[in-house]
TIFI-39157 format. One record per residue: residue in three letters; x, z, y of N, C-alpha, C in turn. Coordinates in Angstrom, 1 decimal. Each point is the difference from the previous one (the first is absolute). Layout:
Ala, X, Z, Y, X, Z, Y, X, Z, Y
...
! end
This chain:
Met, 1.0, -0.1, -0.8, -0.8, 0.0, 0.7, 1.1, -0.1, 1.1
Leu, -0.8, -0.5, 1.1, 0.7, -0.2, 1.3, 0.6, 1.1, 0.6
Gln, 1.1, 0.3, 0.7, 0.5, 1.2, 0.5, 0.4, -0.6, 1.4
Gly, 0.9, -0.4, 0.0, 0.5, -0.9, 1.7, 0.3, -1.2, -0.2
Phe, 0.4, -0.9, 1.1, 0.1, -1.1, 0.1, 1.0, -0.3, 1.1
Ala, 0.5, -1.2, 0.3, 0.9, -0.5, 1.0, 0.2, -1.3, 0.2
Phe, 0.1, -0.8, 1.0, 0.4, -1.4, 0.2, 1.2, -0.2, 0.2
Asp, 0.8, -0.8, -0.4, 1.0, -0.8, 0.5, -0.6, -1.2, 0.8
Asp, -0.1, 0.0, 1.4, -0.4, -0.6, 0.6, 1.1, -1.8, 0.1
Val, 1.4, 0.5, 0.3, 0.6, -1.0, -0.2, 0.3, -1.1, -1.1
Asn, -0.3, 0.5, -1.4, 0.2, -0.6, -1.1, -1.6, -0.3, -0.7
Gly, -1.1, 0.4, 0.7, -1.4, -0.6, -0.3, -0.3, 1.1, -1.3
Arg, 0.3, 1.0, 0.0, -0.3, 0.8, -1.2, -0.9, 1.3, -0.2
Leu, -0.9, 0.4, -0.7, -0.5, 1.3, 0.0, 0.5, 0.8, -1.3
Phe, 0.6, 1.5, 0.0, -0.1, 0.8, -0.7, -0.6, 1.3, -0.5
Thr, -0.7, 0.1, -0.9, -0.8, 0.9, -0.3, 0.4, 0.9, -0.9
Ile, -0.3, 1.1, 0.1, 1.0, 1.3, -0.8, -1.2, 1.0, -1.0
Gln, 0.3, 0.2, -0.7, -1.5, 0.7, -1.0, 1.0, 0.7, -1.3
Leu, -0.5, 1.1, -0.4, -0.2, 1.0, -1.3, 0.6, -0.9, -1.0
Thr, 0.7, -0.6, -0.5, -0.2, -0.5, -1.4, -0.7, 0.2, -0.9
Ser, -0.7, -0.6, -0.6, -1.4, 0.1, -0.9, 0.5, 0.4, -1.4
Gly, -0.5, 1.3, -0.3, 0.3, 0.5, -1.2, 1.1, 1.3, 0.0
Thr, 0.3, -0.1, 1.3, 1.1, 1.3, 0.2, -0.5, 1.2, 0.9
Gly, 0.4, 1.1, -0.3, -0.8, 1.2, 0.4, 0.3, 0.0, 1.8
Ser, -1.2, 0.4, 0.7, -0.2, 0.4, 1.3, 1.4, 0.8, 0.4
Thr, 1.0, 0.6, -0.5, 0.6, 0.3, 0.9, 1.9, -0.2, -0.7
Ser, -0.5, -1.2, -0.6, 1.4, -0.5, -0.9, 1.0, -0.7, 1.1
Gly, -0.7, -0.3, 1.2, 0.7, -0.8, 1.1, 0.3, -1.3, -0.5
Asp, -0.6, -0.8, -0.9, 0.5, -1.0, -0.3, -1.1, -1.3, 0.9
Leu, 0.3, -0.9, 0.4, -0.7, -0.9, 0.9, 0.4, -1.7, -0.5
Thr, -1.0, -0.4, 0.3, -0.2, -1.4, -0.2, -0.2, -0.7, 1.6
Val, 1.2, -1.3, 0.4, -0.3, -0.3, 1.0, -0.2, -1.4, -0.2
Thr, -1.2, -0.7, 0.4, -0.1, -1.4, 0.0, -0.2, -0.7, 1.0
Gln, 0.6, -1.3, 0.1, 0.4, -0.6, 0.9, -1.0, -1.4, 0.1
Leu, -0.6, 0.3, 1.3, -1.4, -1.5, -0.3, 0.3, -0.9, 1.4
Ser, -0.5, -1.2, 0.0, 0.0, -0.8, 1.2, -0.8, 0.7, 1.0
Leu, -0.2, -0.5, 1.4, -0.6, 0.6, 0.8, -1.8, -0.6, -0.5
Thr, -0.2, -0.7, -0.5, -1.3, -0.5, -0.6, -0.3, 0.8, -1.2
Gly, 0.9, 0.9, -0.5, -0.4, 0.7, -1.0, 0.1, -0.2, -1.5
Gln, 1.2, -1.2, -0.2, 0.5, -0.1, -1.0, 1.2, 0.5, -1.1
Gln, -0.3, 0.6, -1.0, 1.0, 1.0, -0.4, 1.6, -0.8, -0.3
Ser, 0.8, 0.2, 0.3, 1.3, -0.6, 0.0, 1.0, 0.7, -0.7
Gly, 0.2, 0.9, -0.2, 1.0, 0.9, -0.5, -0.4, 1.5, 0.0
Ser, 0.8, 0.9, -1.0, -0.4, 1.3, 0.1, 1.0, 0.5, -0.5
Met, 0.7, 1.5, 0.4, 1.1, 0.9, -0.3, -0.5, 1.0, -0.6
Thr, 1.0, 1.1, -0.9, -0.9, 1.1, -0.2, 1.2, 1.1, 0.5
Leu, -0.5, 1.1, 0.2, 1.2, 0.8, 0.7, -0.7, 1.4, -0.8
Thr, 1.4, 0.6, -0.5, -0.7, 1.3, -0.9, 0.4, 1.1, 0.6
Gly, -0.4, 1.1, 0.1, 0.2, 1.4, 0.8, 0.2, -0.3, 1.4
Phe, -1.1, -0.5, 0.4, 0.2, -0.2, 1.6, -0.5, 0.9, 1.0
Gly, -1.5, 0.0, -0.6, -0.9, 0.7, 0.9, -1.3, -0.5, 0.1
His, -0.8, -0.1, 1.0, -1.4, -0.2, -0.1, -0.5, -1.2, 0.7
Gly, 1.2, -0.1, 1.2, -0.6, -1.6, 0.4, -1.0, 0.1, 1.0
Val, -0.1, 0.6, 1.0, -1.0, 0.6, 1.4, 0.4, -1.3, 0.7
Ser, 1.4, 0.1, 0.5, 0.4, -0.8, 0.8, 1.2, -0.9, -0.4
Ile, 0.1, -1.2, 0.0, 1.2, -1.1, 0.0, 0.4, -0.3, 1.1
Ala, 0.6, -1.1, 0.0, 0.9, -0.8, 1.4, 0.6, -1.0, -0.9
Ala, -0.4, -1.3, 0.7, 1.0, -1.0, -0.7, 0.6, -0.6, 1.4
Gln, 1.3, -0.3, -0.3, 1.2, -0.3, 1.2, 0.6, -1.7, -0.7
Pro, -0.3, -0.8, 0.9, 0.9, -1.6, -0.4, 1.2, 0.3, 0.4
Val, 0.7, -0.7, -1.0, 1.6, -0.2, -0.1, 0.2, -1.4, -0.4
Gly, 0.0, -1.2, 1.3, 0.4, -0.9, -0.2, -1.5, -0.6, -1.5
Pro, 0.6, -0.7, -0.9, -1.3, 0.1, -1.1, -0.9, 0.8, -0.7
Asp, 0.7, 0.9, 0.0, -0.1, 1.4, -1.0, -0.9, 0.8, 0.7
Thr, -0.6, 0.8, -0.6, -1.0, 1.3, 0.6, 0.9, 1.2, -0.7
Tyr, 0.0, 0.9, 1.0, 0.8, 1.4, -0.3, -1.7, 1.1, 0.2
Leu, -0.1, 0.8, -1.2, -0.9, 0.8, 0.3, 0.7, 1.6, 0.3
Trp, -0.8, 0.4, 0.7, 0.2, 1.7, 0.0, -1.2, 1.0, -0.5
Thr, 0.6, 0.7, -0.9, -1.3, 0.6, -0.8, 0.8, 1.7, -0.1
Glu, -0.9, 0.6, 0.0, 0.9, 1.6, -0.7, 0.4, 0.2, -1.4
Lys, 0.9, 0.7, -0.3, 0.5, 0.3, -1.3, 0.5, 0.9, -0.4
Asp, -0.2, 0.4, -1.4, 0.7, 1.4, -0.6, -1.5, 0.7, 0.1
Ala, -0.7, -0.4, -0.8, -1.6, 0.3, -0.1, 0.2, 2.1, -0.6
Asn, -0.8, 0.8, 0.9, 0.1, 1.0, -0.4, -1.4, 0.4, -0.9
Ala, 0.3, 1.5, -0.1, -1.3, 0.8, -1.6, -1.1, -0.8, 0.8
Asn, 0.1, -0.2, 1.1, -1.3, -0.6, 0.7, -0.5, -1.3, -0.3
Gly, 0.9, -1.0, -0.2, -0.1, -1.2, 0.1, 0.5, -1.0, 1.4
Tyr, 0.5, 1.1, 1.0, 0.1, -0.6, 1.2, 1.8, 0.0, 0.1
Gly, 0.5, -1.1, 0.8, 1.6, 0.2, 0.0, 0.5, 0.6, 1.0
Ala, 1.1, 0.5, -0.2, 0.3, 0.9, 0.6, 1.5, -0.1, 1.1
His, 0.2, -1.8, -0.4, 0.9, -0.5, 0.9, -0.7, -1.6, 0.5
Leu, 0.7, -0.7, 0.9, -0.3, -1.3, 0.0, 1.2, -1.0, -0.4
Thr, -0.6, -1.3, -0.2, 1.2, -0.9, -0.8, -0.5, -1.6, 0.6
Arg, 0.8, -0.9, -0.3, 0.0, -1.3, 0.3, 0.5, -1.1, -1.0
Phe, -0.6, -1.0, -0.1, 0.5, -0.9, -1.1, -0.5, -1.4, 0.2
Arg, 0.6, -0.8, -0.6, -0.6, -1.6, 0.1, -0.7, -0.2, -1.4
Phe, -1.3, -0.4, 0.5, -1.1, -0.1, -0.6, 0.8, -1.1, -1.5
Val, -0.3, 0.3, -1.1, 0.3, -1.5, -1.1, -0.9, 0.1, -1.0
Asn, -0.5, -1.4, 0.1, -1.2, 0.2, -0.9, 0.5, 0.0, -1.2
Gly, -1.0, 0.8, -1.0, 0.2, 0.2, -1.5, 1.0, 1.1, -0.2
Ser, 0.4, 1.0, 1.1, 1.1, 0.9, -0.3, -0.8, 1.3, 0.0
Thr, 0.9, 0.7, -0.6, -0.7, 1.6, -0.3, 1.5, 0.9, 0.5
Leu, -0.4, 1.0, 0.9, 0.8, 0.3, 1.0, -0.2, 1.7, 0.0
Asp, 0.8, 0.9, -0.7, -0.1, 1.1, -0.3, 0.5, 1.0, 1.3
His, -0.5, 0.8, 0.2, 0.2, 1.4, 1.3, 1.4, 0.1, 0.0
Gly, 0.7, 0.1, -1.3, 1.3, 0.7, 0.0, 1.2, -1.3, -0.1
Ala, -0.6, -1.1, 0.1, 1.2, -1.0, 0.1, 1.3, 0.2, 1.0
Ala, 1.1, -0.3, -0.5, 1.0, 0.6, 0.8, 0.3, -1.1, 1.1
Ser, -0.8, -1.5, -0.1, 0.1, -0.8, 1.3, -0.9, 0.4, 0.8
Leu, -0.9, 0.8, -0.3, -1.2, 0.4, 1.2, 0.3, 1.0, 0.9
Pro, 0.1, 0.1, 1.5, 0.2, 0.7, 0.6, -0.9, 0.9, 0.1
Thr, 0.3, 1.7, 0.6, -0.9, 0.8, -0.1, 0.3, 0.8, 1.6
Tyr, -1.4, 0.0, 1.1, 0.1, 0.2, 0.5, -0.7, 1.4, 0.7
Thr, 0.6, 0.8, 0.8, -0.8, 1.6, 0.5, -0.2, -0.1, 1.5
Pro, -0.8, -0.9, 0.3, -0.1, -0.1, 1.7, 0.2, 1.2, 0.7
Val, -0.8, 1.1, -0.7, -0.1, 1.3, 0.9, 0.7, 1.0, -0.8
Ala, 0.9, 1.1, -0.1, 0.0, 1.0, -0.9, -0.6, 0.6, 0.3
Gly, -0.4, 0.7, -1.4, -1.1, 1.1, 0.0, -1.3, -0.8, -0.7
Gly, -0.1, -1.3, 0.5, -1.3, -0.9, -0.8, -0.3, 0.0, -1.1
Leu, -1.2, 0.0, -0.6, -0.2, 0.3, -1.6, 0.0, -1.0, -0.3
Glu, -1.2, -0.9, 0.4, -0.5, -1.2, -0.2, -0.2, -1.1, 1.3
Phe, 0.4, -1.4, -0.2, -0.1, -0.9, 0.9, -0.3, -1.2, -0.6
Thr, -0.9, -0.6, 1.1, -0.3, -1.1, -0.1, 0.6, -1.1, 1.3
Cys, -0.3, -1.2, 0.5, 0.5, -0.3, 1.2, -1.1, -1.5, 0.3
Ser, 0.0, -0.2, 1.3, -0.5, -1.3, 0.4, 0.9, -0.7, 1.1
Ile, 0.3, -1.5, -0.1, 0.9, -0.5, 0.9, -0.9, -1.0, 1.1
Asp, 0.5, 0.5, 1.1, -0.3, -1.3, 1.3, 0.8, -0.8, 0.0
Ala, 0.4, -1.0, -0.4, 0.8, -1.1, 0.4, -0.2, -0.7, 1.4
Gln, -1.1, 0.0, 0.5, 0.0, -0.4, 1.7, 0.5, 1.0, 0.8
His, 0.2, 1.2, -0.2, 0.5, 0.7, 1.0, 1.4, 0.6, -1.0
Asp, 0.4, -0.3, -0.9, 1.0, 0.8, -0.6, 0.6, 1.2, -0.6
Arg, -1.3, 0.4, -0.2, -0.1, 1.5, -0.3, -1.0, 0.7, -1.6
Met, 0.6, 0.7, -0.6, -0.8, 0.7, -1.1, -0.4, 1.3, 0.1
Ala, -1.4, 0.1, -0.7, -0.6, 1.2, 0.5, 0.3, 0.8, -1.8
Val, 0.2, 1.0, 0.5, 0.2, 1.0, -1.7, -1.0, 0.9, -0.2
Arg, -0.7, 0.1, -0.5, -1.0, 1.0, -0.3, 0.5, 1.2, -1.0
Tyr, 0.0, 1.5, -0.1, 0.7, 0.7, -0.8, -0.5, 1.1, -0.1
His, 0.3, 0.9, -1.3, -0.9, 0.8, 0.0, 1.3, 1.6, 0.4
Thr, -0.5, 1.0, 0.4, 0.8, 1.0, 0.0, -1.3, 1.3, -0.2
Pro, 0.8, 1.4, -0.4, -1.0, 1.1, -0.5, -0.8, 0.1, 1.1
Ala, 0.2, -0.3, 1.1, -0.7, 0.5, 1.4, -1.2, -1.5, 0.0
Gly, 0.2, -1.1, -0.6, -1.3, -0.8, 0.2, 1.1, -1.1, 0.2
Lys, -0.6, -1.3, 0.1, 0.3, -1.4, -0.1, 0.5, -0.2, 1.9
Arg, 1.2, -0.9, -0.1, 0.4, -0.1, 1.1, 0.1, -1.7, 0.3
Ile, 0.6, -0.8, 1.1, -0.3, -1.1, 0.3, 1.4, -0.3, 0.6
Ala, 1.3, -0.6, -0.5, 0.9, -0.5, 0.6, 0.4, -1.5, 0.4
Leu, 0.4, -0.2, 1.0, 0.5, -1.4, 0.6, 1.5, -0.3, 0.1
Phe, 0.4, -1.0, -0.8, 1.2, -0.6, -0.2, 0.2, -1.3, 0.6
Pro, 0.9, -0.5, 0.6, 0.7, -1.4, -0.1, 0.2, -0.9, -1.2
Leu, -1.2, -1.1, 0.3, 0.0, -0.5, -1.6, 1.6, -0.3, -0.3
Ala, 0.8, -0.7, 0.6, 1.4, -0.6, -0.1, 0.9, 1.0, -0.2
Asp, -0.4, 1.3, 0.1, 0.8, 1.5, -0.8, -0.6, 0.0, -0.8
Ala, -1.1, 0.1, 0.0, -0.4, 0.2, -1.9, 0.3, -1.1, -0.6
Thr, -0.1, -1.1, 0.4, 0.5, -0.8, -1.2, 1.9, -0.2, -0.4
Ala, 0.5, 0.8, 1.0, 1.1, 0.2, -0.3, 0.5, 1.6, -0.8
Gly, -1.0, 0.5, -0.2, -0.1, 1.2, -0.9, 0.4, 1.4, 1.0
Thr, -0.5, 0.0, 1.5, 0.4, 0.5, 0.7, -1.0, 1.0, 1.0
Phe, -0.4, 1.1, -0.5, -1.4, 0.3, 0.9, 0.6, 1.3, 0.6
Ser, 1.2, -0.1, 0.8, 0.2, 1.3, 1.0, -0.2, -0.4, 1.4
Asn, -0.6, -1.5, 0.3, -0.4, 0.3, 1.4, -1.8, 0.0, 0.1
Thr, 0.0, 1.1, 0.2, -2.0, 0.1, -0.6, -0.3, 0.1, 1.5
Ile, -0.8, -1.1, -0.2, -1.1, -0.2, 1.7, -0.8, 1.0, 0.4
Leu, -0.7, 0.6, -1.1, -0.9, 0.8, 0.2, -0.3, 0.7, -1.2
Asp, -0.7, 1.6, -0.2, 0.0, 0.4, -1.4, -1.5, 1.2, 0.2
Ile, -0.8, -0.5, -0.2, -1.4, 1.0, 0.7, -0.9, 0.5, -1.1
Ala, -0.4, 0.6, 0.0, -1.4, 0.9, -0.8, -1.1, -1.2, -0.2
Gln, -0.2, -0.2, -1.3, -1.2, -0.9, -0.2, -1.7, 0.6, 0.8
Pro, -0.2, -0.6, 0.6, -1.4, 0.9, 0.9, -1.2, 0.5, -1.1
Asp, 0.2, 1.0, 0.3, -1.1, 1.1, -0.8, -1.1, -0.9, -0.5
Glu, -0.5, -0.8, 0.7, -1.1, -0.6, -0.3, -0.2, -0.5, -1.3
Leu, 1.5, -0.6, -0.7, 0.2, -0.5, -0.7, 0.4, 0.7, -1.4
Ala, 0.0, 1.5, 0.4, 0.0, 0.9, -0.9, -1.0, 0.0, -1.3
Ser, -1.3, -0.4, 0.7, -1.1, 0.4, -0.9, -0.7, -1.3, -0.5
Val, 0.7, -1.0, -0.1, -0.7, -1.3, -0.4, 1.5, -0.6, -1.0
Thr, -0.8, -1.3, -0.9, 1.3, 0.1, -1.0, 0.4, -1.5, 0.6
Ile, 1.1, 0.1, 0.4, 0.7, -1.1, 0.4, 0.4, -1.1, -0.8
Gln, -0.4, -1.2, -0.4, 0.1, -1.3, -0.7, 0.7, -1.2, 0.0
Gly, 0.6, 0.3, 1.3, 1.0, -1.1, 0.9, 0.1, 0.5, 1.3
Tyr, 1.2, -1.1, 0.4, 0.4, 0.4, 1.5, 0.9, -1.1, 0.3
Thr, 0.3, -0.5, 1.4, 0.8, -0.9, 0.4, 0.4, 0.3, 1.5
Leu, 1.1, -0.6, 0.4, 0.5, 0.3, 1.0, -0.1, -1.0, 1.0
Tyr, -0.6, -0.2, 1.2, 0.4, -1.3, 0.6, 0.0, 0.6, 1.6
Gly, 1.1, -0.4, 0.9, 0.1, 0.5, 1.4, 0.2, 1.4, 0.0
Asn, -0.8, 0.5, 0.9, 0.2, 1.4, 0.3, -1.0, 1.0, -0.9
Tyr, -0.7, -0.7, -1.0, -1.1, 0.5, -0.9, 0.5, 0.1, -1.2
Leu, -0.9, 1.2, -0.7, 0.1, -0.2, -1.7, -1.0, -0.2, 0.0
Tyr, -0.8, -0.8, -0.9, -1.6, -0.1, -0.4, -0.3, 0.6, -1.7
Thr, -0.6, 0.7, 0.0, -0.3, 0.8, -1.5, -1.6, -0.7, -0.5
Leu, 0.2, 0.0, -1.1, -1.2, 0.1, -0.6, -0.5, 0.8, -1.3
Asp, -0.9, 0.5, 0.2, -0.6, 1.1, -0.7, -1.1, 0.0, -0.5
Gly, -0.8, 0.4, -1.2, -0.9, 0.1, -0.5, 0.1, 0.2, -1.4
Thr, -1.6, -0.1, -0.9, 0.1, 0.1, -1.4, -1.0, -0.9, -0.6
Ala, 0.0, -0.5, -1.4, -0.7, -0.9, -0.3, -1.9, 0.5, 0.0
Tyr, -0.3, -0.9, 0.0, -1.5, 0.0, -0.3, -0.2, 0.9, -1.1
Ser, -1.3, 1.2, 0.2, -0.3, 0.7, -0.8, -1.0, 0.6, 0.4
Ala, -1.2, 0.5, -1.0, -1.2, 1.0, 0.2, 0.4, 0.7, 1.0
Ala, 1.1, 0.8, 0.5, 0.1, 0.7, 1.1, 0.3, -0.8, 1.2
Asn, 0.4, -1.5, 0.1, 0.7, -0.8, 1.0, -0.4, -1.5, -0.2
Pro, -1.6, -0.1, 0.4, -0.9, -1.2, -0.4, 0.8, -0.9, 1.2
Asp, -0.4, -1.3, -0.1, -0.3, -1.1, 1.0, -0.2, 1.0, 1.3
Pro, 0.5, -0.1, 0.8, 1.3, -1.0, 1.0, 1.4, 0.7, -0.5
Gly, -0.1, 1.1, -0.6, 1.5, 0.4, -0.6, 0.3, 1.0, 1.2
Asn, 1.6, 0.6, -0.5, 0.4, 0.7, 1.2, 1.6, -0.6, 0.4
Thr, -0.1, -1.1, 0.1, 1.1, -0.8, 0.2, 0.7, -0.1, 1.4
Tyr, 0.7, 0.6, 0.9, 0.5, -0.2, 0.9, 1.2, -0.5, 0.4
Val, 0.3, -0.7, 1.1, 1.1, -0.3, 0.5, 0.3, 0.5, 1.3
Arg, 1.2, 0.5, 0.1, 0.5, 1.0, 1.0, 1.3, -0.7, 1.1
Ala, 0.2, 0.3, 1.0, 1.0, -0.1, 0.6, 0.6, 1.3, 0.6
Val, 1.3, -0.1, -0.1, 0.8, 1.4, 0.4, 1.0, -0.6, 0.8
Asp, 0.1, 0.3, 1.2, 0.5, 0.1, 1.3, 1.5, 0.8, -0.4
Leu, 1.3, -0.7, -0.1, 1.1, 0.3, -0.2, 0.4, 0.7, 0.8
Gly, -0.1, -0.2, 1.3, 0.5, 0.8, 1.0, -0.7, 1.0, 0.2
Thr, -1.1, 0.5, -0.4, -1.0, 1.2, 0.2, 0.1, 0.6, -1.2
Gly, -0.1, -0.5, -1.2, -0.1, 0.3, -1.4, -1.7, 0.6, -0.1
Glu, -0.7, -0.6, 1.0, -1.5, 0.2, -0.5, -1.0, -1.3, -0.4
Val, -0.8, 0.1, -0.7, -1.2, -1.2, -0.4, -0.6, -0.4, 1.3
Val, 0.3, -1.3, 0.4, -0.6, -0.3, 1.3, -1.2, -0.9, -0.6
Gln, -0.2, -0.4, -1.0, -1.0, -0.8, -0.2, -0.5, -0.1, -1.5
Arg, -1.1, 0.4, -0.5, -0.6, -0.1, -1.5, -1.4, -0.8, 0.0
Phe, 0.3, -0.8, -0.9, -1.6, -0.5, -0.3, -0.4, -0.1, -1.3
Leu, -1.3, 0.2, -0.6, -0.5, -0.2, -1.4, 0.0, -1.5, -0.3
Thr, 0.5, -0.8, -1.0, 0.2, -1.1, -0.1, -1.0, -0.4, -1.1
Thr, -0.9, -0.9, -0.1, -0.7, -0.3, -1.0, 0.2, -1.4, -0.8
Ala, 1.0, -0.4, 0.4, 0.8, -1.5, -0.7, -0.3, 0.0, -1.4
Gly, -0.2, -0.8, -0.6, -0.1, 0.1, -1.8, -0.9, 1.2, -0.3
Gly, -1.3, 0.0, 0.8, -0.9, 1.0, -0.3, -0.9, -0.2, -1.4
Ser, 0.0, -1.1, -0.2, -0.9, -0.4, -1.1, 1.1, -0.2, -1.5
Leu, 1.3, 0.6, 0.2, 0.7, -0.3, -1.3, -0.7, 1.3, -0.4
Thr, 0.4, 0.2, -1.7, -0.3, 0.8, -1.0, 1.3, 1.1, 0.0
Tyr, 0.0, 1.1, 0.0, 0.8, 1.1, -0.1, 0.6, 0.1, 2.1
Arg, 1.0, -0.9, 0.0, 0.2, -0.1, 1.4, 1.0, 0.9, 0.2
Glu, 1.0, 0.3, -0.5, 1.1, 1.0, 0.4, 0.8, -0.4, 0.8
Pro, 0.2, 0.5, 1.7, 1.2, -0.7, 0.8, 1.3, 0.2, -0.4
Glu, 0.9, -0.8, 0.0, 1.4, -0.2, -0.5, 0.8, -1.0, 0.8
Gly, 0.9, 0.8, 0.5, 1.0, -0.9, 0.7, -0.6, -0.7, 1.3
Met, 1.5, 0.1, 0.9, -0.1, -0.4, 1.2, 1.2, -0.7, 0.3
Thr, -0.3, -1.2, 1.1, 1.6, -0.7, 0.6, -0.3, -0.4, 1.1
Val, 0.6, -0.8, 0.7, 0.0, -1.0, 1.1, 0.6, -1.3, -0.2
Ser, -0.4, -1.1, 0.1, 0.2, -1.3, -0.1, 0.1, -0.7, 1.2
Val, 1.0, -1.0, 0.5, 0.1, -0.5, 1.1, -0.3, -1.3, -0.1
Ile, -1.2, -0.8, 0.2, -0.2, -1.6, -0.4, -0.2, -0.6, 1.2
Gln, 1.0, -0.9, 0.3, 0.0, -1.0, 1.1, 0.2, 0.9, 1.5
Gly, 0.6, 1.2, -0.3, 0.3, 0.7, 1.1, -0.8, 1.3, 0.4
Glu, -1.5, -0.1, -0.6, -1.0, 0.4, -0.3, 0.1, 1.2, -1.1
Pro, 0.4, 1.5, 0.4, -0.2, 1.3, -0.8, -1.5, -0.1, -0.2
Arg, 0.2, 0.3, -1.8, -0.9, 0.9, -0.6, -0.2, 1.0, -0.7
Leu, -1.2, 0.5, 0.0, 0.1, 1.7, -0.5, -0.7, -0.3, -1.5
Tyr, 0.8, 0.1, -0.8, -0.5, -0.2, -1.5, -0.2, 1.4, -0.7
Phe, -1.0, 0.2, -1.0, -0.4, 0.9, -1.0, -0.9, -0.6, -0.9
Gly, 0.3, 1.0, -1.2, -0.6, -0.6, -1.3, -0.8, 1.0, -0.8
Phe, -0.7, -0.3, -1.1, -1.2, 0.3, -0.3, 0.2, 0.0, -1.7
Ala, 0.3, 0.8, -0.8, -0.5, -0.4, -1.2, -0.9, 0.0, -0.7
Ser, -0.7, -0.6, -0.6, -1.3, -0.1, -0.8, -0.1, -0.4, -1.3
Gln, -1.2, 0.7, -0.5, -0.4, -0.7, -1.4, 0.4, 1.3, -1.1
Thr, -0.8, 0.6, -0.7, 0.3, 1.1, -0.7, 0.6, -0.6, -1.5
Gly, -0.4, -1.0, -0.4, 0.7, -0.5, -1.4, 0.8, -0.8, 0.4
Ser, 0.7, -0.9, -1.1, 1.0, -1.3, 0.3, -0.4, -1.0, -0.3
Pro, 0.7, -1.0, 1.3, 1.2, 0.4, 0.9, -0.6, 0.7, 0.9
Arg, 1.1, 1.1, 0.7, -0.4, 0.4, 1.3, 0.3, -0.9, 1.0
Leu, -0.5, 0.1, 1.3, 0.2, -1.0, 1.2, 0.5, 0.4, 1.0
Ala, 0.6, -0.6, 0.9, 1.0, 0.3, 1.1, -0.7, -0.9, 1.2
Asn, -0.5, 0.9, 1.1, -0.8, -1.1, 0.7, 0.7, 0.8, 1.6
Ile, 0.5, -0.9, 0.5, 0.6, -0.2, 1.6, -0.7, -0.6, 1.2
Phe, 0.1, 0.9, 0.8, -0.9, -0.3, 1.2, 1.0, 0.3, 1.1
Tyr, -0.5, -0.9, 1.1, 0.8, 0.7, 1.1, -0.7, -0.1, 1.5
Lys, 0.6, 0.6, 1.1, -0.7, -0.2, 1.4, 1.3, -0.5, 0.7
Lys, -0.4, -0.6, 1.0, 0.4, -0.6, 1.2, -0.1, 0.5, 1.3
Ala, -0.9, 0.9, 0.2, -0.2, 0.5, 1.3, 0.5, 1.6, -0.5
Trp, 1.1, 0.7, 0.4, 0.2, 1.2, -0.1, 1.0, 0.4, 1.1
Ile, 0.5, 1.2, 0.0, 0.7, 0.8, 0.7, 1.4, -0.7, 0.2
! end
């Protein structure tokens, strides 16, 4: 079932990530699928022991795509570090591979995920501490070089987000956008409880929120994943939903053109 996704705008690729079918929810085993921009599958890659896949990032390097993900799944199934690797169709990559870099962007952080904003050369890192979630910002060029010493900012996640289920987030400009909510159920019928929120990174406050009814007719409809793609100079905010209770599960991706 879909967890996160990201676009490689330069090479025209979409990458989705999900827990590998048949593995335990805390195994950290993930499957990355490469698709065309019209949804045709063109490759896949297996990651063992990496994490949950809430947020990933795709970074073009010439004709290749490098992916940023969490790695080293803990007992809860979430990655204790970050890593970056080249997507290689048909391959399996273990979290302990000697060739795989291990990054701890913030000392003392317990779990890490990230999002990149290639338009503004920045990376957002959402990480866990005993006191709660925090958000840090780094120059993307530094992160790509494996350096996280030049911290642009490091703030506590807004209290408003502590009481909701974050299903994805993305960085663009001075804002962090989040997607939260749960699947349709007897306690959460249509129109559901999926909200898109905008966090002003300058103030650390949620400055906009709205209930989205995108995909309202889907069966199950659990919010999963968020990213930004720039199409002919126009940034679009994308967010996804997993749907159907049986096999095959479906990934449904929507976007907004008007946003902060």
